N, C-alpha and C positions, 0 to 999 in steps of 0.2 A: 670390570667388564660386566655388562648386563646382557642377559639372554631372554628371548621370548620362548616360553615353555608352555606346552599343552599337557594337561593331565587328564587321563581317561578314567573316569569313575569318581563320583562324588561321595564315596564312602568315607568312613572315618580316616582311613589312610590317605586317600586322595586329598581330602580337605586339610589334613595336617601337613601334608607335603606342600600344598598350595600356600598355606599360611607361612610356613618356614621359608619357602623360596621368595615369596613376596617381601617378607621382612628383610631378606638378604639383598633386595634391590632388583629382583627380576620381574619381568612382566609375565603374569600367569593367567591362563584360561583353563577352566575346568569344564570338561564335557561329560555329560551323564545321559545315558540312553533312556532312563526312566522318565516318564512325563511328570511324575511327582517327586519332589526333592526328598521329602521324608514322608513315608506312608503313615497312615494312622496306625497306632499301636506300636510303632517303633520307639524305643527308649534306650538310651545308652546304659542306664543303670542295670536293667536285667541282663544286657549283654555282658557287662563287666562281671556280674554275679555268675553267669554261666561260664565265663572264662576261668574264674576262680575255682568253680566246681571241677572243671576239667583238669586243672593243674593239681588240685588236691586229690583227684582220683587217678592220678598217673596218666592223664591224657585220654582216659576212656569215658 
């Protein structure tokens, strides 16, 4: 059974969900309120590093 699915937000979570759902055979549409998909200066590597820092610092 295939579903039509709307995902609100084109962040890393929304895009990951969209990819997984599409691979599972569903029809997926992603909605994002921002006019720019990725803003200048956004980079996944620094985000990953910051998440690692928070984990290493006990979430602080």
